[in-house]
C-alpha positions in Angstrom: 46.8 63.6 65.4 47.3 60.9 67.5 51.3 59.8 67.7 53.3 57.0 68.8 56.0 56.8 71.8 59.3 56.9 70.5 60.0 53.4 72.1 57.1 51.9 70.4 58.2 53.3 67.2 61.4 51.7 67.6 60.0 48.1 68.2 58.0 48.5 65.1 60.9 49.9 62.9 63.4 47.2 64.7 65.4 49.8 66.0 66.8 51.3 69.3 66.2 54.6 70.9 69.2 56.8 72.0 67.6 59.6 74.2 64.1 59.6 75.6 62.3 56.7 74.8 58.7 58.3 76.1 59.0 61.3 73.4 55.7 61.2 71.7 56.2 61.6 67.8 53.2 62.8 66.1 54.5 63.0 62.2 57.3 62.8 60.2 59.1 65.9 58.5 62.2 67.0 56.6 65.0 68.2 58.9 64.4 71.9 57.9 60.5 71.9 58.6 60.6 69.2 61.5 59.4 70.4 64.9 59.6 69.0 68.4 57.2 66.2 68.1 58.1 65.3 64.6 60.5 62.5 63.6 63.2 63.4 61.0 65.7 61.3 59.3 69.4 61.7 58.2 70.6 59.1 55.3 73.6 61.1 54.1 76.4 62.7 55.9 76.5 65.9 54.0 73.3 66.8 55.8 74.8 66.4 59.2 75.1 70.3 59.8 71.4 70.4 59.1 70.8 67.6 61.6 72.5 69.1 64.4 70.7 72.4 64.0 67.3 70.8 63.5 64.2 71.3 65.8 63.0 67.6 65.0 62.2 65.6 68.5 63.9 62.6 67.0 66.3 61.6 64.0 66.0 58.7 62.2 69.7 57.5 61.6 72.0 54.3 61.0 74.5 53.0 63.3 77.3 55.0 64.0 75.8 58.1 63.6 77.3 60.9 65.7 74.7 63.5 66.8 75.6 64.3 70.6 72.6 65.7 72.5 70.0 64.5 70.1 67.5 61.9 70.6 67.8 59.5 68.0 66.1 56.4 66.5 68.9 53.9 65.3 67.7 51.6 62.7 69.8 49.5 60.0 68.7 51.2 57.1 67.1 55.2 57.6 65.6 54.9 54.0 63.8 51.6 54.8 62.9 52.8 58.6 61.5 56.0 56.7 59.3 54.0 54.5 57.9 51.9 57.1 57.3 55.0 59.8 55.4 57.0 56.7 53.4 53.7 56.4 52.4 54.3 60.1 51.4 57.8 60.0 49.8 57.7 56.6 48.0 54.4 56.3 46.9 54.0 52.7 43.3 54.4 52.1 41.6 51.8 50.2 38.7 52.8 48.2 35.3 51.3 49.1 34.7 47.9 47.5 32.0 47.5 44.8 31.5 48.3 40.8 30.4 51.8 40.4 27.0 51.9 38.4 28.6 54.3 36.2 31.3 51.9 34.9 31.0 49.7 32.3 32.0 46.3 32.9 31.3 43.3 30.5 28.9 40.5 31.6 31.7 37.9 31.0 34.0 39.4 33.0 34.9 38.7 36.6 35.4 40.9 39.6 37.0 39.5 42.8 35.8 39.9 46.2 36.3 43.2 47.7 37.6 44.7 44.3 36.5 48.3 43.5 35.5 49.5 40.1 35.2 53.0 40.1 33.0 55.5 37.9 34.2 55.7 34.2 36.3 52.5 34.5 35.8 50.1 31.4 36.3 46.3 31.5 36.4 44.5 28.5 35.1 41.2 27.7 36.3 38.1 29.7 38.5 40.2 32.1 39.5 39.0 35.7 40.0 41.2 38.4 41.4 39.6 41.4 40.1 40.0 45.0 40.6 43.5 46.6 42.0 44.8 43.3 41.3 48.8 42.5 40.5 50.0 38.7 40.3 53.8 39.3 38.0 56.5 36.8 38.7 56.4 33.3 41.0 53.3 33.5 40.4 51.0 30.5 40.9 47.0 30.4 40.6 45.5 27.1 39.2 42.1 26.4 40.7 39.1 28.4 43.0 41.1 30.8 43.8 39.6 34.1 44.7 41.5 37.0 45.8 39.6 40.2 44.7 40.4 44.0 45.8 43.7 45.5 46.2 45.3 42.4 45.9 49.1 41.7 45.5 50.6 38.5 45.4 54.4 38.8 43.2 56.9 36.6 43.2 56.9 32.6 45.5 53.7 32.2 45.2 51.8 29.2 45.5 48.1 29.4 45.3 46.5 25.8 43.9 43.1 25.3 45.5 39.8 26.8 47.8 41.6 29.1 48.5 39.8 32.4 49.2 41.9 35.7 50.5 39.8 39.1 49.5 40.6 42.5 50.0 43.8 44.2 51.1 45.8 41.4 50.7 49.3 41.2 50.3 51.3 37.8 50.1 55.0 37.7 48.1 57.5 36.0 48.2 57.5 32.1 50.4 54.6 31.7 49.9 52.3 28.6 50.4 48.7 29.0 50.2 46.6 25.6 50.1 49.1 22.7 51.8 47.7 19.5 55.7 47.1 19.4 57.5 49.6 16.9 57.7 46.7 14.3 57.8 47.7 10.4 59.2 46.0 7.4 60.7 47.9 4.3 58.4 47.2 1.1 59.9 49.4 -1.6 59.9 53.0 -0.3 57.1 52.4 2.2 57.1 50.7 5.8 54.7 48.0 6.1 53.5 47.2 9.6 54.4 43.8 11.2 51.3 42.7 13.4 52.0 42.6 17.0 50.2 39.8 18.2 51.9 39.1 21.7 51.0 40.7 25.1 52.5 42.1 28.1 53.1 39.9 31.5 53.8 41.9 34.7 55.0 40.1 37.7 54.1 40.3 41.4 54.9 43.6 43.5 55.9 45.6 40.4 55.1 49.4 40.3 55.0 51.5 37.3 55.1 55.2 37.5 53.0 57.6 35.5 53.0 58.0 31.5 54.9 54.9 31.0 54.7 52.9 27.7 55.3 48.9 27.5 54.7 47.6 24.1 53.4 44.1 23.6 55.5 41.4 22.2 55.5 40.6 18.4 54.6 36.8 18.9 55.3 36.0 22.6 55.3 38.1 25.8 57.1 41.4 26.9 58.0 40.6 30.4 58.6 42.8 33.7 59.9 40.6 36.6 58.5 40.2 40.0 59.6 43.4 42.3 60.5 45.7 39.4 60.1 49.6 39.9 59.7 51.7 36.8 59.6 55.2 37.1 57.6 57.9 35.2 58.0 58.4 31.4 59.8 55.1 30.7 59.8 53.3 27.3 59.8 49.4 27.0 59.9 48.4 23.7 58.4 44.8 22.4 59.9 41.6 23.4 61.8 43.0 26.1 62.7 40.9 29.2 63.2 42.6 32.5 64.5 40.4 35.4 63.3 40.8 38.8 63.8 43.5 41.4 65.4 46.0 38.4 65.0 49.5 38.4 64.2 51.7 35.7 64.5 55.8 36.1 62.7 58.3 34.5 63.1 58.6 30.9 65.1 55.3 30.3 64.1 53.5 27.3 64.9 49.7 26.2 64.7 48.7 22.6 63.1 45.8 21.4 64.2 42.2 22.4 66.7 43.5 25.1 67.0 41.1 27.9 67.7 42.6 31.3 69.0 40.3 34.2 67.9 40.3 37.9 68.6 43.6 39.8 69.6 45.8 36.7 69.7 49.5 37.1 69.3 52.1 34.2 69.5 55.5 35.5 67.4 58.6 34.2 67.5 59.2 30.4 69.7 56.1 29.9 68.8 53.9 27.1 69.8 50.4 25.4 69.7 49.5 22.0 67.8 46.3 20.6 68.7 42.6 21.0 71.2 43.1 23.9 71.7 41.4 27.0 72.5 43.2 30.3 73.7 40.9 33.1 72.7 40.4 36.6 73.3 43.3 38.9 74.6 45.7 35.9 74.2 49.3 36.2 74.0 52.2 33.7 74.7 55.5 34.2 72.5 58.6 33.8 72.2 59.6 30.0 74.1 56.7 28.7 73.8 54.9 25.5 74.2 51.0 25.8 75.0 49.6 22.3 76.7 46.3 23.4 76.1 43.4 25.9 76.9 44.4 29.5 78.6 41.7 31.8 76.7 40.8 35.1 78.1 43.1 37.7 79.2 45.9 35.1 78.8 49.4 35.5 78.9 51.4 32.2 78.7 55.1 31.6 78.7 57.2 28.4 77.7 57.8 24.7 78.5 54.9 23.9 78.3 53.3 27.0 81.7 52.1 28.2 83.2 50.6 31.7 82.6 53.4 34.2 86.3 53.6 35.3 87.4 54.2 31.6 84.8 57.0 31.3 86.1 58.8 34.4 89.8 58.5 32.9 88.5 59.7 29.4 86.6 62.6 31.1 89.7 63.8 32.9 91.5 63.5 29.9 88.9 65.5 27.8 89.2 68.2 30.2 93.0 68.5 29.4 92.6 68.2 25.7 93.0 72.2 25.0 96.1 72.1 27.1 97.7 68.9 25.6 96.9 70.0 22.2 99.2 73.4 22.9 101.8 71.4 24.3 101.8 69.1 21.3 102.1 71.7 18.8 105.0 73.5 20.7 106.8 70.2 20.5 106.1 69.8 16.7 107.6 73.3 16.2 104.3 75.0 15.5 104.8 78.8 14.3 104.4 81.3 17.5 101.3 82.9 16.0 99.7 79.5 15.6 100.6 78.2 19.1 99.5 81.6 20.4 95.7 81.3 18.5 95.6 77.9 20.4 96.1 79.6 23.7 
């Protein structure tokens, strides 16, 4: 494999070299697996010992990292530097443009210049596929779906009618966009379905993981803001509004009509009840259940979710409850046998 001189990598990654700038780097590898011609990276100080003992030819680090005797590529942010390095060593391969004869594309649909529609893909009536967009095998776009330039739809994605995807969106396999929201009205002992006649609108530069479900709005649109990243197995209910550059981690769930501001983070298996407002920059810890509004910049944890500092103090007290109960029983003059049981 052709490589890069470390000084060339430094220019491309906007960093600087400490050590041999002429070292030829042929790949990127973890600290434990890297060899003399590999670039590795250190982004967490807990791995300092492993970095000191790694066979890596060079290590990508942040300013101020102390690794005497090692060749270092110093960058402002090692994770961002790693992403850029991986792009250089493993450039994305774009599928061959054109419409496969084994796909089904309605005559009323338009396919942009350089776009690719692979075997088994289906485009319904009046679909609009932007330039250089890719629809992979088995993906289905319903009637009147619009897909922007350079967007990639992976295999077996289903996009229901009238949904809109922006440019440079990535949708991974098995995801369903625009299925009916979970809306029912009680009618006697039965549940009458409320028709879901809206759509889903996804902004530019959004990435959606595998097996995600995003429900269409009841009347208007469920909206995913520009730059948002959604992990695998996330559920987003009808009429939800997700602000720009938010992060929803695996198995998170957002109930209907909840509004997330810009830069919100929901950690794994966390969720929000419906009709809430989560402010800009708010964070929700893993496995937390949000049942009330969260202010901008707030950080909540727990079930129900409360302010993170209060939750930590409560967790410390919870661990001490058996001891505190024994002490209370003694103070109240509990019989010795009862106090012994508590111990």
